[in-house]
DRENDO-1510 file (C-alpha; in Angstrom, 1 decimal, always signed):
<recs>
REC; n; res; u; v; w
REC; 1; LEU; +0.0; +0.0; +0.0 .
REC; 2; HIS; +1.5; +3.3; -1.2 .
REC; 3; SER; +0.5; +5.7; +1.5 .
REC; 4; LEU; -2.5; +4.3; +3.3 .
REC; 5; ALA; -2.7; +1.3; +5.6 .
REC; 6; LEU; -6.1; -0.3; +5.5 .
REC; 7; LEU; -6.7; -2.7; +8.2 .
REC; 8; LEU; -9.5; -5.0; +7.6 .
REC; 9; LEU; -11.0; -6.6; +10.8 .
REC; 10; VAL; -13.7; -9.2; +10.6 .
REC; 11; LEU; -15.9; -8.4; +13.5 .
REC; 12; CYS; -17.8; -11.0; +15.5 .
REC; 13; SER; -20.9; -11.9; +13.7 .
REC; 14; SER; -23.3; -14.8; +14.0 .
REC; 15; LEU; -22.6; -17.0; +11.0 .
REC; 16; GLU; -24.0; -20.1; +12.5 .
REC; 17; GLY; -21.1; -22.2; +11.2 .
REC; 18; GLN; -21.8; -21.2; +7.6 .
REC; 19; VAL; -19.0; -20.5; +5.2 .
REC; 20; ARG; -19.4; -17.0; +3.6 .
REC; 21; ARG; -17.4; -16.0; +0.5 .
REC; 22; ILE; -16.4; -12.4; +0.1 .
REC; 23; ARG; -14.2; -10.9; -2.6 .
REC; 24; VAL; -12.0; -8.0; -1.6 .
REC; 25; ILE; -11.4; -5.7; -4.6 .
REC; 26; HIS; -8.5; -3.3; -3.9 .
REC; 27; THR; -7.5; -0.4; -6.0 .
REC; 28; ASN; -4.6; +2.0; -5.5 .
REC; 29; ASP; -3.1; +4.9; -7.4 .
REC; 30; ILE; -5.9; +5.0; -10.0 .
REC; 31; GLY; -5.7; +8.8; -10.1 .
REC; 32; ARG; -2.4; +8.4; -11.9 .
REC; 33; ASP; -3.8; +6.4; -14.8 .
REC; 34; LEU; -7.2; +7.8; -15.8 .
REC; 35; ARG; -6.7; +8.1; -19.5 .
REC; 36; ASP; -7.3; +5.1; -21.7 .
REC; 37; GLU; -4.0; +4.5; -23.4 .
REC; 38; GLY; -3.1; +1.2; -25.0 .
REC; 39; SER; -3.5; -1.8; -22.8 .
REC; 40; SER; -3.6; -0.2; -19.4 .
REC; 41; GLY; -5.5; +2.5; -17.5 .
REC; 42; GLY; -8.6; +4.4; -18.2 .
REC; 43; LEU; -11.3; +5.3; -15.7 .
REC; 44; GLY; -13.9; +3.5; -17.8 .
REC; 45; ARG; -11.8; +0.3; -17.8 .
REC; 46; ILE; -11.3; +0.5; -14.0 .
REC; 47; VAL; -15.0; +1.0; -13.3 .
REC; 48; SER; -16.0; -1.7; -15.8 .
REC; 49; ALA; -13.6; -4.2; -14.2 .
REC; 50; ILE; -14.8; -3.5; -10.7 .
REC; 51; LYS; -18.5; -3.8; -11.8 .
REC; 52; HIS; -17.7; -7.2; -13.4 .
REC; 53; LEU; -15.9; -8.5; -10.3 .
REC; 54; LYS; -18.5; -7.2; -8.0 .
REC; 55; ASP; -21.4; -8.7; -9.9 .
REC; 56; ALA; -19.8; -12.2; -9.7 .
REC; 57; LEU; -19.4; -12.5; -5.9 .
REC; 58; PRO; -20.4; -10.4; -2.9 .
REC; 59; SER; -17.6; -7.9; -2.7 .
REC; 60; LEU; -15.9; -5.3; -0.4 .
REC; 61; ILE; -14.3; -2.6; -2.5 .
REC; 62; VAL; -11.5; -0.5; -1.0 .
REC; 63; ASP; -9.1; +2.0; -2.4 .
REC; 64; ALA; -5.9; +2.9; -0.7 .
REC; 65; GLY; -5.0; +6.2; -2.1 .
REC; 66; ASN; -4.2; +8.7; -4.8 .
REC; 67; ILE; -7.6; +8.5; -6.4 .
REC; 68; LEU; -7.7; +12.3; -6.9 .
REC; 69; GLY; -4.5; +12.6; -8.9 .
REC; 70; PRO; -2.1; +13.6; -9.9 .
REC; 71; ASP; -3.4; +13.7; -13.5 .
REC; 72; ILE; -4.5; +16.2; -16.0 .
REC; 73; LEU; -8.2; +15.5; -15.5 .
REC; 74; SER; -8.1; +15.9; -11.7 .
REC; 75; SER; -6.0; +19.0; -12.0 .
REC; 76; ARG; -8.9; +20.6; -14.0 .
REC; 77; ASP; -11.8; +19.5; -11.8 .
REC; 78; GLY; -10.1; +18.8; -8.4 .
REC; 79; GLY; -10.9; +15.1; -8.7 .
REC; 80; ARG; -14.7; +15.4; -9.2 .
REC; 81; SER; -14.8; +13.1; -12.3 .
REC; 82; VAL; -13.1; +10.3; -10.4 .
REC; 83; THR; -15.3; +10.5; -7.2 .
REC; 84; GLU; -18.4; +10.6; -9.4 .
REC; 85; ALA; -17.3; +7.5; -11.3 .
REC; 86; MET; -16.3; +5.6; -8.2 .
REC; 87; GLY; -19.4; +6.8; -6.3 .
REC; 88; ALA; -21.5; +5.2; -9.0 .
REC; 89; LEU; -20.0; +1.8; -7.9 .
REC; 90; ASP; -21.1; +2.4; -4.3 .
REC; 91; THR; -17.4; +2.2; -3.5 .
REC; 92; PRO; -16.8; +2.0; +0.2 .
REC; 93; PRO; -14.0; +3.6; +2.2 .
REC; 94; SER; -11.0; +5.4; +0.7 .
REC; 95; GLY; -8.1; +7.6; +1.9 .
REC; 96; TRP; -5.5; +9.5; +0.1 .
REC; 97; ASP; -2.3; +11.4; +0.4 .
REC; 98; THR; -2.5; +13.6; -2.7 .
REC; 99; THR; -6.0; +14.5; -1.7 .
REC; 100; PHE; -4.4; +17.4; +0.2 .
REC; 101; ASP; -3.0; +18.8; -3.1 .
REC; 102; TYR; -6.3; +20.6; -3.8 .
REC; 103; GLY; -6.8; +22.0; -0.3 .
REC; 104; ILE; -9.1; +21.1; +2.5 .
REC; 105; ASP; -12.1; +23.0; +0.9 .
REC; 106; THR; -11.9; +20.9; -2.3 .
REC; 107; LEU; -11.4; +17.8; -0.3 .
REC; 108; SER; -14.5; +18.5; +1.7 .
REC; 109; VAL; -16.6; +19.0; -1.4 .
REC; 110; ARG; -15.3; +15.8; -3.0 .
REC; 111; ASN; -16.1; +13.9; +0.2 .
REC; 112; ARG; -19.7; +15.1; +0.2 .
REC; 113; GLU; -20.1; +14.3; -3.5 .
REC; 114; ALA; -18.4; +10.9; -3.3 .
REC; 115; GLY; -21.1; +9.0; -1.4 .
REC; 116; PHE; -18.5; +7.0; +0.4 .
REC; 117; PRO; -16.3; +8.0; +3.4 .
REC; 118; PHE; -12.7; +9.1; +3.2 .
REC; 119; LEU; -10.9; +7.4; +6.0 .
REC; 120; ALA; -8.0; +8.6; +8.1 .
REC; 121; ALA; -7.9; +7.8; +11.8 .
REC; 122; ASN; -4.5; +9.4; +12.4 .
REC; 123; VAL; -5.2; +12.9; +10.8 .
REC; 124; LYS; -6.2; +15.7; +13.2 .
REC; 125; PRO; -6.8; +19.4; +12.4 .
REC; 126; ASP; -4.3; +22.0; +13.4 .
REC; 127; ARG; -6.9; +23.7; +15.7 .
REC; 128; PRO; -9.3; +21.6; +17.8 .
REC; 129; GLN; -12.3; +23.7; +16.7 .
REC; 130; ASP; -11.7; +22.8; +13.1 .
REC; 131; SER; -12.9; +19.6; +11.5 .
REC; 132; LEU; -11.7; +17.5; +8.7 .
REC; 133; PRO; -13.8; +15.5; +6.2 .
REC; 134; PHE; -12.5; +12.1; +7.4 .
REC; 135; GLU; -13.9; +9.2; +9.4 .
REC; 136; PRO; -11.5; +7.1; +11.4 .
REC; 137; TYR; -13.2; +3.9; +10.4 .
REC; 138; VAL; -16.3; +2.3; +8.9 .
REC; 139; ILE; -18.0; -1.0; +9.4 .
REC; 140; SER; -19.4; -2.5; +6.2 .
REC; 141; GLU; -21.5; -5.6; +5.9 .
REC; 142; VAL; -20.9; -8.0; +3.0 .
REC; 143; ASN; -22.7; -11.3; +2.6 .
REC; 144; GLY; -23.8; -11.3; +6.3 .
REC; 145; VAL; -20.2; -10.6; +7.6 .
REC; 146; ARG; -19.4; -7.3; +9.3 .
REC; 147; ILE; -16.0; -5.9; +8.4 .
REC; 148; GLY; -14.3; -3.0; +10.1 .
REC; 149; ILE; -12.0; -0.9; +8.0 .
REC; 150; ILE; -9.5; +1.6; +9.5 .
REC; 151; GLY; -7.8; +4.3; +7.4 .
REC; 152; ALA; -4.4; +5.6; +8.3 .
REC; 153; LEU; -2.3; +8.0; +6.2 .
REC; 154; ASP; +1.4; +7.9; +6.0 .
REC; 155; GLU; +3.2; +9.9; +8.7 .
REC; 156; THR; +5.0; +12.0; +6.1 .
REC; 157; ILE; +1.8; +13.5; +4.7 .
REC; 158; GLN; +1.5; +17.2; +5.5 .
</recs>
């Protein structure tokens, strides 16, 4: 994981001895590869692949960072295109280091638009009266299993 440590904790849940299958779909650094060039990249390809995988098996989708850039598209719209596309997937938790490149105001707007939480348990505002658009963790339920996800940004992020 580039700059975000995602800790997945399967919480106690009454499964009554049943085996439950869950696919974990993990993305990272997709903000660096949004254009469709040759055999790799392209936001459309990424969204299509995630939809295909998600439809085949109950899935938890996590992204570990750099979804908002750096790329030409995000530099023009502050990452709006990416959060809209990923939000259409009902993508759960994410957290990023380059998110701060566009400032806290843009980050707050992207968080509201995204429809999924941005996670960072170890980021605190400079002043106690200020707030940041992060949740420390989220609990998702997939196929009857509750899963806790904690976001933590790299200590070098400023």
